[in-house]
N, C-alpha and C positions, 0 to 999 in steps of 0.2 A: 211216119217213117221218116222223112225226111228231115225232121225238126232235129229227131236222135242222131240221127248222119251230121248233121251239120254242130250239135253239139259237143259231139265225139270227135269231129275234125278239130274244133276251135280247143277243146282240152287236149290234142294229141303233144302239142310242144309242151305244156306243163308236166305232162307222163312224161315225155322224153328228159325233160329237166331234173325232175326227181331221181330219175335213173342216171343220168350222166354223173349228180353230183356226188361229190367224196364222202358225202355224211350217209347218203344212200348203200355206198359202195365200201364201208369203213369194214363191215364185217364180211366182205366176200373174199375168196384166196387168193393170196397174192399183194396184196397188201397191208400195210402195219398199220397197228391199233392205235387208234389216238394221232392220226398224220396229221398236222396243222391243214386247218383251210386254206385254201387260196384263194387271193383278192378276186379273182374272176368269179368264185361262185358267192361270195359275200355282197359284189355288186349286183343289185338287183338290173342297173339297167344294161349290163353285158353279159345273158348269159351264155354258158357253156356252150357249144356247138353238139350238135347230137352223136352218140358213140355210134359209129358201125360195125356191122356184123362183125363175128371175130374172125382172123383170116389164119391162113397157117403161119406157126412161125417165120417162114423162111419168104414170107408175102409182108409178114407184118413191119418187117423193119424199115424207120422212115415214113411211115405211114400217120395219119394224121392224129390230132391230140388225145390219150387216151388210151391208144392203139398198142397192145402187145405189150402192158405195162407186167415187168416180173419184178420177182424179189429185188436184184441189184438195179433197176433202172428204175429212173426217173422221168415224169412225164416232159413232152418235149411240147414247147410253146408253139402255138399257131405261128405260120412265117409272116414276120413283116417286114416293110421296109427298112432295112438298118437304119438308127437314126445316131448321130455322133453324141457323146455323154459328156458332160463334164465329170473328172476325174474324182473329184472332192465328194460332188453331192449326188452324183448319179442322175442330176434329171438332165433333159435333156438343153445340149449344149445352145441351142437355137432361143431359148426360154419359152418354146410355148408347152403348154399343160398336156401332160399323155396321163392316162391312166395306167399304173404299172401291173406287168404282170409277175408271176412269183419269181421268178430270175431278176427280175430289176431291186427289188429290195437291196439296201443294201446292209450290212451285217452290221450292228450298233457293236462298236468299242467302246471300251474304258478311255478317255483322255490321256495321253502319253505327259508325265510329268515331264518338264522340259528343265528342271534348275532341282539341285538336290542342294538340301542342306544339311550343316553336319556339326554337331559339338564336343568339343575334347576336352579333356582336363585334365592336366597336370602338377606334379609336385618337385619340387626339392626341401629336404627338410635334414635337421642334423638338432641331436638333443643328448645331453649328460647331465649325469650326478655323480659325484664322487668327494673326499677328502683328502686333504695335506697330511694328515696322521696329526695335526693339533686341531680337530676341529673347526677348521675355519674353511671357505671355499679356496678349490686350489685353482690358480693362475699359471698361464702358459709363459715363463720369463724369455723375453727378445729382447737381443742386442740391434738385430738386422730388421731392413726393411718389412723382409716376407719371409718367417719363422715355419718352423714343420710345425703339422695340424694335428698334433696328437691331442692337444686339448683344447674344444673350444668354444665360444658361445655361443647356448640357443638360436639356431636362425631358419626361416620357414618362407618357402616362396609357394604361392599357386599361380598356376598358370592355367588362363581361362582361354579356350581355342573358338570360334565360330567360323566356318566353312562354307564358302558359295559356290555351289559348283554347274555354272550354267554350262549348258550343250554349246560346245565352241572351245574355242582354243582358248579362253580366260578361268582363270581361280582369282578367288576372291577370298581372303582370308585374315580376321583381327584376333590381336593379341592382347592380353592382357595379364599383366602380371604382379600379385601383391607381395610384398617381402617384409616379414615381421623380424623382428630384430628384440634384445634390451631381455631384461629379465622374468620369468612367466609370472603370471597373479599366484600359482602357487607358494612362489619364493620371496614374492614382496608384500602381498594382499591388497596391491593397486592396479585398480583395473585398468589403469593406461597401459597404452603399449606403442613401441614405436611402429608407423607403419608408414611402408613407404611405395609408390607406385613405380616398380621397375621398369615396366612395358607397359605401354598403351599405343598402339600403331596398327595401321591397316595395311597391308601390301595384296598386289596386285601381280598374277603372275602370267605371262603369256605363254604358250607351250613349253613350260617348265624350261626356259629357256632365256626369257627376260623377266625383270623382277621391278616393281617400284615399289616403296614403302615409305609412308608419310606419320609421323607421330613421336613418340617419346618412348627412347628404345636403347636399352644396353648391347651396345655391338661389339662384337666379341670374335677373337679367333679361339686357336688353341692354347691350351693352360697349361701350369705343369700343375700336376692335382698337388702332390705331395707340401709343397709351400703357399696352394690356394693363390696362384697369383699365374696373372696372363702378360708375360714378359713384354709380346709383339704390339697387340692391338687391342685397348679396352678402352672406351667409349661409354662414356652417359650425356646423349644430348638430346635436344628436342630440335627434329628437322625432318630430310628424308633422304632417300639414297636409290640409286638405281644397280641394279645385277644383272650380269650377264654372265652364260656358261655354255657350253657346246663344247661337247668331246672332253677334250685333255685340259683346254682353256676357262678360268676364271676370273671375271671380274666386276669388281664394287666399289662404288664411290659414292660418299655420304658428304653431305653438311648440315650441321647444327650449330645450337648455343646450348650455353649453358652459365649458371651463374651462382654463388653461393651467400648465403646472409653473415657476410663479412664486412667488417667497416673498409677493408681493401678493396670492394667491390660494390657494397648496399650499404647505403644510409638510408636513413629517414629521421624524422626529428616533428617535434609538436610546434607548433605556432599559433599566433592569434587569428580565428577566424575574420571574416572582411565584416562580419556583423557583429554575432558574438560567440561569446566561448573560444573551442580551440579547435583544430583539426590538424593531422598527421598528415605530415607532405612527405615525399622523395626527393633528397637531396642529393645523391647519385644512384645511379644504375647502368652498372659498365657487364654487359653481357659478353662472356667470353664467345668468340667463332671458331669454330674447329671443322675443318675439312679434311676427310681422308681417299686415300684412293689403295685399293690392293689388287695385285691381281697372282692367280698360281696357274703354273701349269705343270703336268704331271709328265716329268722328262720319259718315266721310263714304267712299263708293267700296265696291267688290266687296273680298272677302277676297284677292284675289289682284291686285290695284291697277287704277289709282291709287286709294291708299285713304290715311286721315288717321287716327290715334288719340289718345287723350289717356287718360295712366294717372296715378292718384293712387296713393300709397305712403307707410305709414307704419309705424314700429318703436319699440317700448318696449324697453329694456334694465331689468335690476334685477339688483343683488348684493349679497347677504346679511351681514350686520357678521360678524366674525372675530377671533381674538387672535394677533397676530403674536408670536414668539418672537426676541427681538435676536441673532446668532450673537455678537456681541463679547464681549458682558456675560450672557448667559441671560437679560434682563430682557425681558417682555413687555410689546405696547401695542396698546390698542386698535382695530380698524379700524370703523369706523361702515358701516353698509347706506348705499348708493348707487344712482340710477338714471340715466336718460336717456330721449330720445327721438329721432327721426328723423322730419320729414317729407319731403313728395318730388312734383314734377311732372315728366311726361314727356309733348313733344309729338313724335311720331313721323310719318313718313310715306315712301312706300315705291308702286314698281311705274311709276315716272313715266319711267325709262329702261327701260336693258335690262340682265336677268338679275339680280343683287342692287344697285342701285340706290334709295339708301335715304337719310334725315335722321332725327336723332334731337337733341333738346335738352331737355338737363335742369335741372330746378333742385332743389336736394337744402339744405335747414339742419337741421343735429344741434345737440344740447344737452345736456350732463353726457358720461355714459360714452360715449354715440352717437356723441360727437366724435372720440373717439379709436380706432374701428373696432370692430365685436364680438371680433375677436381681437390688440385693442392692451391694452396695458399702462398704465394713467393715470398722467404727471406730471403736475409741477406742480398739484400740488392745492392745496384752500384751507387755511386753518386748524385745521380739523375732520378732513380726509385726503379732503374729499369733491371730485366734480367739479362737481357740480350744486349753483348753477346756472350756473355761474361758464364753465367750458368751452364753446366755441362753434364750430361748422364750418360753411360757406356755401361751396357748389359752385355753378358753373353749368357746363355740359358742352355741349359737340357733335361730334357725330359723323356725317361724309357720304361717299358714296359713290356716282359716277355714272360711269358705263359706255354709252359707245355704238359699235357695231362693233369695230375695232383699237384705239381708247383707252381710257380710264380716269383718275379718278384720287378717290382718297382722301384723307381729310383729317379733322381731329382736335384736340381742344383744348378747355382750360379755365382758369377764374380760380378760385382757392380763396383763402378766409380762414382762417386759423385762430388761435383764442385757448383757451389755458389757465385754470384756475381760480386761480393763485395771482393775490395783488393788485399783484404789479409788472407795467404793462402797457408798459412798457421795458424787453424781452429780445428775447434773438431767439427764444425760443420761441414768439413773437405775431408773426405775419404776413401776407402776401399773397404768391401765388404765380401766375407763370401759362406755361403750354403751348401754343404752336403747331407741329402738324407738317403738311406734305403729301408726297404723295407720287403725283404724275403718272405714269404705264405707258403703254406703246405698242406695238403687235406689230411688230416690222420684219420675218418672214418666220417662218412656221410657228410652230413651238413657243418662238421666242426672241422676248424683250420687252425692252426698253430703261425703266430706270426710275431716278428721283431722287427721292430723300428730304430734306426741307429742311425742320430743327426748330430753335426755340427756346426756350430755358426760363430764368426767372429767379425769383428770390424776393427779396421786401421786407421785409425784417425789421424790426421797432421799436426794436431796441436794436443797441447798437453791436456790435461784433465784440471779445469780449475780449481777442483778440488783437492788432490791430490797432487798438485802441481809439478806433474810427470808424465810422460807420455805410458799412456796403459793403452794394453787393445783386447776391450772385453770381448769374452769367449763363453759359450756356454756348450756342456756336453749329455746328450742325453740318450738314453737308455731305454725303450719301452716294450717288454715282452707283450703279447695280445692272444687272449683265446676268442676267436671268432664263430660265430653261429651264423652260418648264410644258407637258408633255405632253398634258395633258387640255384645252389650248383656255384662252383669253382670260380675264378675269376677277379683278378683286381678291382674290375669297375660294376663287378657282378650287385647288385642291391635287390632287397635291403640288406642290411647287414647290425647284427647285434655284436658288439664289443667288449669282454672283459679285460682293461688295460691296467698295469700298472708301468709307473712312469717315473727313472729317478733322471735328475738334472743335476750337473755341478757347475757350478758356476764359479769363475774365476777372479781375481780383485779387482779385475776392470770391468768385469758386470756386475760386482754388489758395489761399483762408484757411482753405476750410471742410477740409483734408488737416492732419494734424498735424506739428509741423513737422518729426520725425524722418520723414514717407514721403516718398519719392523724387517720387511725382506731385504734391508742392507745387511742382514747380520747372517743370513743364513746359506750357508757357503753350499749344501744338497739339499735340497727340495723333491719331496715325495709328492707323489698322486696315486690313486686307487679308483677306479668308476666303472660304470656300464655306460655306454653311449649307445646309441642305436642313430643309422644315416639312412637316406632313400633317396630314390630320383624315380621319377617317369613321365614319361612325355614331356619332360621339363625342357624349356627353352633352351637353357644350357646347364651346363655341372656347377 
């Protein structure tokens, strides 16, 4: 009998353990079926304490672990001395090992993604097909530096953007723009194409306020769309820049270089090699250094308009000296260093109509190298082969767009005076020129619009025509009605657009005189064009 009692007493803790365990209680009323087993019950070295006799509800509150468990109540762990814990790992801050209880186990969470990556794609493109009524390819007659864009050659740009947005105030973006021009394969049967890298740069932005970029960039401001012309800032350089923007103020500074493969700036030659054969060497390499500084301030109005802004702009150009070798007699000629500058103002307003209504007035004066443009080869230099200070350019330009409901009108124009650096002021290289272009449009129904492009361009040279031996003022008048299909709605700048265009151009005597004697166009006083055009842009780095 004593042996049975002793064995029963020895087995009593195991019976209590089985009764108190969650596995034994999973079918009891007041517990959730399938409830996870607590770490205490799985640890054979630390059996859970015995369950006391049930108490009345008013006496069970705050009692030992497992007492008074109801449907909405969680078990209360045994009271222990509080231990300071690490906030991230949940382990004791002292580093001492301790077997966790159920509430000590931290919830496992997916690791937070701290950097986001975004890829973007954009494009600008235009293409047209037409005839001049004689079965030949139509061309755009032009007597000024920038003419109306009623007939344009094919052009395509592909923009690739990659943005890295880490947690914090910084943003990193790379931009790659491929430009394609020239005739299409379907028109030439030639697989070759003219490809240019228009943009290859990385830009770092801090709090959308400070930006730094480095690379090759087409650096532009506001344009005159109808003339495809950037009258103030239009640079293509390899370099870098810094921009600052805060509230009403924007400032941008840049410095870079460019170079053209022309005998005036770059020359190569084949020479005997030191050992045998031949090698090609660079005889002259004259990079043009260009730096620009521009700042704009919103004088009045909110950012969305109606608002007015004033922009001030400055450019400096420098070209190092070099030695040019003449191909005809293999003699050399020293080319001195040269420089130039540009200063300009822009007064702009926007937001007073609907959609993209705006107006911009430009004023620009250039001297020396800058008068020829940053990608231009100087001509008409002085006795010392320099362009400064003799060459100069003055431009006053205007761009307007007004939209209201189903109607809109685009307007563009500029007046330009150019003089080169040679001492002769009575030649065709010195002149005034002007261009005026307006394009009203109206929505007929749905996506169909009617538009009419009217333009006039004329040049007033200081000298006589070398062929006519008299002063001639070349001028062209153009009239171009259009039927426009715009599926994304009305708007002067809403794209894509498909256009059916007819254009009639009248050339005066001076305009015909600009063609060579053997050119058949010299005898066509009136030219025609009819064709289909398509133009688009989206997410483009610029229009």
